[in-house]
C-alpha positions as CSV (number, residue, x, y, z in Angstrom):
1,X,-81.1,32.1,-38.9
2,X,-81.0,35.0,-36.2
3,X,-82.1,32.0,-33.7
4,X,-79.4,29.7,-34.6
5,X,-76.7,32.0,-34.5
6,X,-78.4,33.0,-31.2
7,X,-77.5,29.2,-30.4
8,X,-74.2,28.7,-32.0
9,X,-73.1,31.7,-29.5
10,X,-74.2,30.3,-26.3
11,X,-72.2,26.9,-27.3
12,X,-69.0,28.7,-28.3
13,X,-66.6,28.6,-24.8
14,X,-65.4,32.3,-23.8
15,X,-62.5,32.1,-22.1
16,X,-60.9,35.9,-20.8
17,X,-57.7,35.8,-18.4
18,X,-58.7,38.1,-16.4
19,X,-56.4,38.6,-12.6
20,X,-56.7,37.6,-9.3
21,X,-58.3,39.7,-6.4
22,X,-55.3,40.3,-3.9
23,X,-57.0,41.3,-1.3
24,X,-59.3,39.6,1.5
25,X,-60.9,40.0,4.3
26,X,-60.1,37.7,7.6
27,X,-62.6,35.1,8.0
28,X,-64.1,35.2,4.8
29,X,-63.4,32.7,1.7
30,X,-61.1,34.0,-0.8
31,X,-60.9,32.6,-4.7
32,X,-57.7,32.5,-6.0
33,X,-58.3,33.4,-9.7
34,X,-56.1,31.1,-12.3
35,X,-57.0,31.1,-15.9
36,X,-55.1,29.5,-18.9
37,X,-57.1,29.6,-22.0
38,X,-56.9,26.9,-25.0
39,X,-56.9,27.8,-28.4
40,X,-59.5,26.1,-30.4
41,X,-57.0,23.4,-31.9
42,X,-55.3,22.8,-28.5
43,X,-58.3,21.3,-26.4
44,X,-57.6,18.2,-26.4
45,X,-54.6,18.0,-23.8
46,X,-53.8,17.1,-20.1
47,X,-53.9,19.4,-17.9
48,X,-51.5,19.3,-14.7
49,X,-51.9,21.7,-12.0
50,X,-49.7,23.2,-9.1
51,X,-50.3,25.6,-6.3
52,X,-47.3,27.0,-4.1
53,X,-47.7,29.3,-1.2
54,X,-44.4,31.8,-0.1
55,X,-44.6,34.0,3.1
56,X,-43.8,37.7,1.7
57,X,-40.2,37.5,4.1
58,X,-37.7,37.7,1.2
59,X,-36.3,35.7,-1.1
60,X,-36.0,32.6,0.8
61,X,-37.3,29.6,-0.9
62,X,-37.2,27.2,2.1
63,X,-40.6,29.5,3.3
64,X,-41.9,28.7,-0.3
65,X,-44.7,25.3,0.5
66,X,-47.0,23.0,-2.3
67,X,-49.8,23.1,-1.3
68,X,-52.0,22.0,-3.9
69,X,-52.4,20.1,-6.8
70,X,-54.5,18.8,-10.2
71,X,-53.1,15.3,-12.0
72,X,-56.0,13.6,-12.7
73,X,-57.2,14.0,-9.2
74,X,-57.1,16.7,-6.3
75,X,-54.9,16.5,-3.9
76,X,-54.5,19.0,-0.9
77,X,-50.1,18.7,0.5
78,X,-50.2,18.9,5.0
79,X,-49.5,22.4,5.2
80,X,-51.6,25.5,6.9
81,X,-54.4,25.2,4.8
82,X,-54.9,21.7,5.2
83,X,-58.7,21.6,5.3
84,X,-59.5,24.7,3.8
85,X,-58.8,24.6,-0.2
86,X,-61.4,23.9,-2.3
87,X,-61.1,23.2,-6.5
88,X,-62.7,26.4,-8.0
89,X,-61.9,25.8,-11.5
90,X,-63.9,24.2,-14.7
91,X,-64.1,21.5,-16.0
92,X,-62.3,22.4,-19.2
93,X,-59.4,23.1,-17.3
94,X,-59.3,26.7,-18.9
95,X,-60.0,28.0,-15.1
96,X,-58.1,25.9,-12.3
97,X,-58.7,28.2,-9.6
98,X,-58.8,27.3,-5.9
99,X,-61.0,28.7,-3.2
100,X,-59.1,29.6,0.6
101,X,-61.5,29.1,2.9
102,X,-61.9,31.0,6.4
103,X,-58.4,33.2,6.0
104,X,-56.7,34.1,7.8
105,X,-53.7,37.1,8.7
106,X,-51.2,34.6,8.0
107,X,-52.4,33.5,4.9
108,X,-51.4,36.6,3.5
109,X,-48.3,35.9,0.9
110,X,-47.6,34.7,-2.3
111,X,-49.6,32.3,-4.4
112,X,-48.1,30.8,-7.5
113,X,-50.2,28.9,-9.9
114,X,-48.3,26.6,-12.8
115,X,-49.5,25.0,-15.3
116,X,-48.6,22.0,-18.0
117,X,-50.2,21.2,-20.4
118,X,-49.5,18.2,-23.2
119,X,-51.4,18.4,-26.3
120,X,-52.2,15.1,-27.5
121,X,-52.0,15.7,-31.7
122,X,-51.5,12.5,-34.3
123,X,-47.4,13.8,-34.6
124,X,-46.1,15.0,-31.8
125,X,-47.1,15.8,-28.0
126,X,-45.8,19.1,-27.6
127,X,-45.6,20.5,-23.7
128,X,-46.4,23.8,-22.6
129,X,-45.7,25.6,-19.1
130,X,-47.5,28.9,-17.8
131,X,-47.2,30.1,-14.5
132,X,-49.6,33.1,-12.7
133,X,-48.8,35.1,-9.7
134,X,-50.8,36.2,-6.7
135,X,-49.6,38.6,-3.9
136,X,-52.2,38.1,-1.1
137,X,-53.0,41.0,1.3
138,X,-55.7,39.6,4.4
139,X,-56.6,42.2,5.7
140,X,-58.9,42.5,9.3
141,X,-61.9,44.7,8.2
142,X,-63.1,45.5,4.6
143,X,-62.4,48.7,3.3
144,X,-64.2,51.8,1.4
145,X,-63.5,50.9,-2.1
146,X,-62.8,54.5,-3.8
147,X,-65.0,53.4,-6.5
148,X,-67.7,53.2,-4.3
149,X,-66.8,56.3,-1.9
150,X,-66.8,58.5,-5.4
151,X,-70.2,57.4,-6.3
152,X,-71.6,58.9,-2.7
153,X,-69.7,61.8,-3.1
154,X,-71.4,62.3,-6.2
155,X,-74.7,61.0,-4.8
156,X,-75.1,63.7,-1.9
157,X,-73.6,66.2,-4.7
158,X,-77.1,65.6,-6.7
159,X,-79.1,65.2,-3.7
160,X,-77.8,69.2,-2.8
161,X,-78.3,70.2,-6.3
162,X,-81.6,68.8,-7.1
163,X,-82.5,70.6,-3.3
164,X,-81.3,74.0,-4.8
165,X,-83.1,73.9,-8.0
166,X,-86.3,72.6,-6.2
167,X,-86.0,75.6,-4.0
168,X,-85.5,78.1,-6.3
169,X,-88.1,76.5,-8.4
170,X,-90.5,77.3,-5.6
171,X,-89.4,81.0,-5.0
172,X,-89.8,81.5,-8.8
173,X,-93.6,80.3,-8.7
174,X,-94.3,81.8,-5.5
175,X,-93.0,84.7,-6.5
176,X,-94.9,85.1,-10.3
177,X,-97.6,83.8,-8.4
178,X,-97.8,86.9,-5.9
179,X,-96.7,89.0,-9.0
180,X,-100.7,88.0,-10.8
181,X,-102.5,88.1,-7.4
182,X,-100.9,91.9,-7.0
183,X,-102.1,92.6,-10.5
184,X,-105.4,91.2,-10.4
185,X,-105.7,93.5,-7.4
186,X,-104.5,96.3,-9.1
187,X,-106.9,96.5,-11.7
188,X,-109.8,95.5,-8.9
189,X,-108.7,98.7,-7.0
190,X,-108.3,100.9,-10.5
191,X,-111.9,99.7,-11.3
192,X,-113.5,100.6,-8.2
193,X,-112.3,103.5,-7.9
194,X,-113.6,105.0,-11.1
195,X,-117.6,107.4,-10.4
196,X,-120.3,104.7,-11.0
197,X,-121.0,108.1,-13.8
198,X,-118.2,106.9,-15.8
199,X,-118.8,103.3,-15.4
200,X,-122.0,104.5,-17.6
201,X,-120.7,106.7,-19.9
202,X,-118.2,103.9,-20.4
203,X,-121.0,101.6,-21.8
204,X,-121.1,101.7,-25.7
205,X,-124.2,102.9,-27.1
206,X,-126.0,100.9,-29.1
207,X,-127.5,101.9,-32.1
208,X,-131.3,101.0,-33.7
């Protein structure tokens, strides 16, 4: 039964709507993450995906351009991204992400992912739409992540603490050994200082 449960869990598709990363490094590939989960009863549906790009120069709608579309087939529209866009979604069309290849500083801006689903039910065909916005910033070089900086600082603090603790333990052990040696030497000196006749008197008489 446990094995059967594990098999069932493995077959169940898990969909989590997570936000996309918003910073890319110049010259790298950037995945624009767009996930729109469907419920179990909504699996049977036709999906249309539209990707738009808009520079962050204000609210001028003229700078918004149509860059990519999925409508049963994938289609890339002529733009500054021509030849640099790849479909990076899933077969069930819950992940409808695309990847921008070799990003440039001019690729910074607002990316919009529009998803339209037409569900195929017996009685009616409802239409649902959703949208995701990604504010992408392209930088020349990768900056150090705050979490990694904190981790590095904590590592150095731990190393310093362990070094001090080791030194303290070494000093403590050295003093303990030295004190033990001094005690042995004092006992030996006291024994040697006793006259020989007194040493003989110290012998315990043996009764016959």
